[in-house]
N, C-alpha and C positions, 0 to 999 in steps of 0.2 A: 504493500500500500504506500509506503514511503517513496519507493521508486516511481510508482505511478503518479504520485503528487509532485515529482520533480526533485525530490530530495537528493537523489544520487547525482543528478546533473548539477545541482547547486554546490554540492561538495567538490565535484571535479572542477567546476568553474572557479571556485575559491582557490583550489590548488593552482589552476592556470594563472590566476592573478598574482599569486605569490611567486610562481616561476617567472612571470613577466617582470616582477620587481627585481628578482635576482638577476635576470638577464639584463635589465636596464642598468643596474649598478655595475655589472661587469663590463658591459659595452661602453658605459660612461668612462670607465678607467682606460679602456682600449682606445676609443676614438676621440676623447676630449681631454687627454692627459695634459695637453699644452694650454688648455683654457685655465683661467684663474677661477677655479671652482673647487669647492670641497665636496668630495664624495665619500661613500662609506669605506671605512677601513675593513681589514680582513676579519676583524672580530664580529662586525655586524653581518658580513657575508656568511660567516660560519654559523652564526646564530640563526639566520634565515634558512640556511641549508638544513640545519638540525630540525627546525620546525616543519619543513616540507617532508623530510625523511620520516619524522614521527607520524605524520598524517598518512603517508603512504604505507608505513608499516602496519598501522591499525587497520587500514582497508585490506591489505594483503592477508593479515592474520584472520580477518573475518570470513575469508573464503572457505576455510575448513568447516565453519558452521553453516555457511551458505550452501556449500555442496552437500552437507549432511541433510539439510532441510529438504533439498531436492530429491536426493537418492535414498535417504533414510540414515539415521545416525547409527554408525557401525558399533555394535556391542559384541565383544568376543567373550564367549563362555569357555573358560579354560580350566585345566586341572589334570590330575593324573587319571588313570583308567578307573572306570567303575565308581566314580564319585557321584554320578547322577546328572551329568551335563545334558545328555540327550533327553532324559525325563524332564529336566527343567525347561529345555527348549519346547518340548511338546506341551507342557503346562502353560507356558507364556503364550504360545500360538493358539492354544485351544484345539489342537489336532495332533494326530500321530504322524508328525513330520519326519522324525528320526527313529531308527530301529533301536529298541531298548533290549539289552541282554545282560546276563550276569557274566558272560564271557569277556575277558579282558581284551581290549583292542578291537571291539566291534566297529566303532567309528573309525574309518581309515581315511576319510576325506572330510573336508569342511562341508557343512550343511547350513544353509541360511534361508531366512524368510523374513518378511516385514510385518509389522503390526503397529497400529496407532495406539498410543497411551498418553493420556493427558494432553492431547493436541499435537504431539510430536510423532513422527514416523520413525520407529526404531527398526534397524536391520540387525537381527540377532544371528550370530554365527556360532554354530556348534562345532567345536574343534576336536581333532583326534587327541586321545589321552596322552599326556606327556610321560614318557618312560623310556628306558633303554631297551632296544629291541634289535633282533637280528633279521626280522622280517623286512624285506626291501620295500614292499608296498606300504606297510605300516610306517616305515621310516619316512617315505615320501609324504605320507599324510601328515606326519608330525612336522616336517619342514614347512608344508603349506600352512599348518596351524600357527607356527611361529610367525610366518609372514602376515597372516590375518591379525595376529595380536599387535603387530607393529602398525597396521592400518587402522586399528580400532580407536574410537574416541573414548569409549568406556570399556573397562575390563571387569568381568565378573569372574573372580577366582573361586572355584568351588572346591570345598573340602568335605570329606566324609567323616561325620562326627563319630562313627563307630570304629574308624581306623585312624584316628588322629595321632595315635602313638607311633604310627609308621613314619619313620624319619623322612622318607622321600617326599611326603606330602608337604611338610614345612620347608623342605629344601627347594622344591619347585615353586612354592609360594614366595619365598625370598628372592628367587631368581626373577620371577615375573615382576615383583615389586621394584627391584633394582633396574629393570629394563623398561619400566612404564613411562619414563621421561616425565612429562607434565600431564599425562592423561589421568582421568578419574578412574578410581579402582574401588570395588566393593569386594569384601571377603564374605562368601556365603558358606555357612556351615550347614551342610545338607544332612538329611536323615536324623534330625534333632527333635523329632516329635516326642520322644520319651525322656528327654533331658530335663532335670529340674533346674531351677534358677541358679543354685550354687554351682552346679556343674557347668552351666553356660558361662558363668563369670570366670571360672577357672580356665576354661578353654579360650575365652576372649583374651584373658591375661597372657596366656601362652603365645597366642598369635601376635599380640601387641609387642611382646618381648622379642619375637622373631623378626618383625619388620618395623612397625612404627605405631605410636600411640594414636595418631590421628586417623588411621584407616578404619572406616566403618565395618563392623562385623554384624551380619544378620544371620539369625538362626532360622532355617527354613526346612520344609519338607516338600520336595518337588512332587512326591507321589500323592501326598494328602493336601497340597496347596497351603500348608502352614507357612505364613510369612510372605507369601507371594504378593499380596496386596501392598505390604510394607515395601517390598522390593520395587514394585512399580512406582510407588510414591517417591522413593529415593532416586530413581532414574529421572523422573520429571523434575525433581529438585535440582539435580545436577545440571540439567539443560536450562532451567530457569536462571540459575546462577551464571552459567556460561553465557547465556544471551544478555544478561544484565551487564557483564563485564566487557562485552564486545562493543564495537563501534555502533553508533545509532543506525548506520547503514551497513548492510551485509552484502558483500560481493558474491554473486552466485554464478557469474558467467566466466567460463574457463579462459576465454580469450582476453577478457578484461583483466583477469588475475595475472595472466602472463605479461600483459603490457604494463601493469602496475609494478610487477616485479622487475621488469626491464628498466623502468624509470628509477626505481629504488636503487638498483645496482649501478646505474649510470651516475646517480648522485653520490653513491658511496665511492666510486672511482674519483669523482671530482673532489670529494672531501680528502681522499688520500693524496691527491695532487696538491691541494692546499697545504697539507702537512709536510709534503716533500719540497715545497717551495717552487712548484712549477709556475711558469708564466701564465698570465690570464688567458692569452690566446689559445693555449693548449687546454686549459680548463673548460673553456666554452664549448669544446667539441663534445664532452660528456654531457654538459648542460643541454645542448641542443638535442642529443639523443633522448634525454629525459623528456624534453618538451615534445619531441616527435611521438614518443610512446603515449603520453597523455592525450595529445592531439588525435591520435588514431582512435581513441575512445570517444572523445567529445566531438570530433569532426572540425575542431577549431585549432589550427596551428597558431603559433606566435610568429607573425611576420616581422620583417625589418621595419615596416611602417609602424606596427604596434610598439616596437621597442623605442623608436625615435619619438613617437607621440608621448610615451611614458617619460622619457628623458626631458623633453621640452616642457612637459606639464609640471614636473616635480623639481627641476633644477634650472638655475638661471644661466642658460647657455646662449651664447651669441648665435643668432640665426644666420 
């Protein structure tokens, strides 16, 4: 709705104006250096460059959420074999999407499907159980699982409450936690329908000691639906918080994302040139690359006439 109301165009036009100002200041230094005129020093140029880079970075970072809104927020269901990942997927989807068996290594490839929860489209991915195996096909499935974990925005790490004493469960949990980067993660202790509160607290403490205090631990039963509603609420909360921390406008167009990234990279090169003491005429090459990238989105390049108009409008230059 914000894009339809022109909010995206307004943001890009504001960026264009700041790029025009930066261009004007640099061209002023190049073309009118012999004039008796005071123009911006390098400190002001760097500050303006930082402002533009920060706005570009915010738009670029919003693409992850924008892409998820279009295709479904990727949620990886991970853990060792037979902890109940496939049962959890079937419960969340409300259908028998994945085969459930007591045999270890039943899921040998990723299985995914989407469902709306709280106004968001989530794309749940059931992954192959993490373990050491000599089976070539299962090993390939585990490799694909690890790739899906890297692509996920949210990770659901599932543990079996009846086998929590098995060291490899906590070992894999710690591995996933360390590799999660900045992505959200929930620890789900499955098969916990028979656990009393004291036992739950003891298990939660063990998990927090293994990874971190701040990780949320939910006690669930994928078979009986215990805690599933709470899990759904947590997923919606994660996305609400992510949306609140993002830019007011969300980039969802892959081409626009690429062009914004090109503009950001060009400004980064220009900033490095500043630090290295490059001459202004060399720095303007990267600046014009950034301007061209933004212009490819807006359809409005910054012409020489635009730059001259800005200079004559803001500085006392002899005509």
